[in-house]
C-alpha positions as CSV (number, residue, x, y, z in Angstrom):
1,M,-0.7,-18.0,-7.5
2,G,-2.5,-15.4,-9.6
3,R,-4.8,-12.6,-8.9
4,K,-7.0,-10.6,-11.3
5,A,-8.8,-7.3,-11.4
6,S,-10.3,-5.4,-14.3
7,A,-11.1,-1.8,-15.2
8,E,-13.2,-0.2,-17.9
9,W,-13.0,3.4,-18.9
10,F,-15.7,5.4,-20.8
11,G,-15.0,8.6,-22.7
12,D,-12.0,10.9,-22.7
13,L,-9.6,11.4,-19.9
14,K,-11.0,14.6,-18.3
15,S,-14.7,14.0,-18.6
16,G,-14.8,10.2,-18.8
17,K,-15.5,7.8,-16.0
18,G,-14.5,4.2,-15.2
19,T,-15.1,1.3,-13.0
20,M,-12.7,-1.3,-11.4
21,S,-13.6,-4.8,-10.2
22,G,-11.8,-7.6,-8.5
23,A,-12.2,-11.1,-9.7
24,S,-12.7,-12.3,-6.0
25,G,-15.8,-10.2,-5.7
26,A,-14.4,-8.1,-2.9
27,F,-15.1,-5.0,-4.9
28,E,-17.2,-4.6,-8.0
29,G,-18.0,-1.6,-10.1
30,L,-15.8,0.7,-8.0
31,A,-16.2,4.1,-9.7
32,F,-13.2,6.4,-10.5
33,S,-12.6,9.5,-12.6
34,F,-10.1,12.1,-13.5
35,R,-11.4,14.3,-10.6
36,T,-11.0,11.4,-8.0
37,R,-7.5,10.8,-9.3
38,F,-6.0,14.2,-9.9
39,E,-8.3,16.5,-8.0
40,E,-9.8,16.3,-4.6
41,E,-13.2,14.9,-5.5
42,P,-14.3,12.1,-3.1
43,G,-13.9,8.6,-4.5
44,T,-11.1,6.2,-5.2
45,N,-8.4,6.0,-7.8
46,P,-5.7,3.4,-8.9
47,E,-3.1,4.9,-6.6
48,E,-5.3,4.7,-3.5
49,L,-5.8,1.0,-4.3
50,V,-2.0,0.5,-4.7
51,A,-1.5,2.3,-1.3
52,A,-4.1,0.0,0.3
53,A,-2.4,-3.0,-1.1
54,H,1.0,-1.8,0.1
55,A,-0.3,-1.1,3.6
56,G,-1.8,-4.6,3.8
57,C,1.2,-6.3,2.3
58,F,3.6,-4.6,4.7
59,S,1.4,-5.3,7.7
60,M,1.2,-9.0,6.8
61,A,5.0,-9.2,6.0
62,L,6.0,-7.6,9.3
63,S,3.6,-9.9,11.3
64,N,5.1,-12.9,9.5
65,E,8.7,-11.8,10.1
66,L,8.1,-11.1,13.7
67,A,6.5,-14.5,14.3
68,S,9.4,-16.2,12.4
69,A,11.7,-14.5,14.9
70,G,9.8,-16.0,17.8
71,L,8.0,-12.8,18.6
72,N,4.2,-12.6,19.1
73,P,2.8,-9.5,17.3
74,E,-0.5,-8.4,18.8
75,S,-1.1,-6.0,15.9
76,V,0.5,-4.1,13.0
77,R,-1.3,-1.0,11.8
78,T,0.0,0.7,8.6
79,V,-0.9,3.7,6.6
80,A,0.7,4.0,3.1
81,D,1.0,7.7,2.1
82,M,1.6,7.7,-1.6
83,S,2.8,10.6,-3.9
84,L,2.0,10.6,-7.6
85,G,4.2,13.0,-9.5
86,E,5.1,14.1,-12.9
87,V,8.4,12.6,-14.1
88,E,10.1,12.5,-17.5
89,G,7.7,10.8,-19.8
90,G,4.5,11.1,-17.7
91,F,3.3,10.4,-14.2
92,A,4.7,7.9,-11.7
93,I,4.4,6.9,-8.0
94,T,7.4,8.8,-6.8
95,R,7.3,8.1,-3.1
96,I,5.5,6.0,-0.6
97,R,5.8,6.6,3.2
98,L,4.7,3.7,5.3
99,V,3.7,4.9,8.7
100,A,3.3,1.8,11.0
101,T,2.7,0.9,14.6
102,A,3.7,-2.5,15.7
103,R,2.4,-3.7,19.0
104,V,4.7,-6.5,20.1
105,P,4.5,-7.1,23.9
106,G,7.8,-8.0,25.5
107,A,9.9,-7.4,22.3
108,D,13.2,-5.6,22.0
109,E,12.5,-2.3,20.1
110,G,15.8,-2.5,18.2
111,Q,15.1,-6.1,17.0
112,V,11.6,-5.1,15.9
113,R,13.0,-2.2,13.9
114,E,15.5,-4.5,12.1
115,I,12.8,-7.0,11.3
116,A,10.6,-4.1,10.0
117,A,13.3,-3.0,7.6
118,R,13.5,-6.5,6.2
119,A,9.7,-6.7,5.9
120,K,9.6,-3.4,4.0
121,A,12.3,-4.6,1.6
122,G,10.8,-8.0,1.2
123,C,7.1,-7.2,0.9
124,P,6.0,-8.2,-2.7
125,I,4.3,-4.8,-3.2
126,S,7.5,-2.9,-2.1
127,R,9.5,-5.1,-4.5
128,S,7.3,-4.2,-7.4
129,L,7.5,-0.4,-7.0
130,T,10.3,1.8,-8.2
131,G,9.8,5.0,-6.3
132,E,11.3,5.8,-2.9
133,I,9.8,3.8,0.0
134,S,10.4,5.1,3.6
135,L,9.2,3.6,6.9
136,D,8.2,5.6,10.0
137,L,7.8,2.9,12.7
138,T,6.3,3.2,16.2
139,V,7.0,0.2,18.3
140,E,4.8,-0.5,21.3
141,T,6.2,-3.2,23.6
């Protein structure tokens, strides 16, 4: 299974602009710039897209793991809080904090926490990142 996305950048780093598109058509010509990435100008950036992918991946992985354990998840809501920092040799994603709420009626909270830890470790996006990944989980039973 493969997925594709593309980006094109025009100009130098600080004054240039770019666009990103997904081959699926879900997003096309999504604008980004130095200011949307490193300053607080409204707009997206590559790290925000990675955070969205991680939140989605973890939510799906946890739902799957819960169902595989015979539990019936009503919902899993996840926010991925990502930190981009300067490290030796440049910038890197240094930390991601997953803040999730799992609504699993009738479940044992301890069991859900164990399953969530496995989902965090096994999610393909988690496995592809090298920075610290933490999980702050609220379980609603």
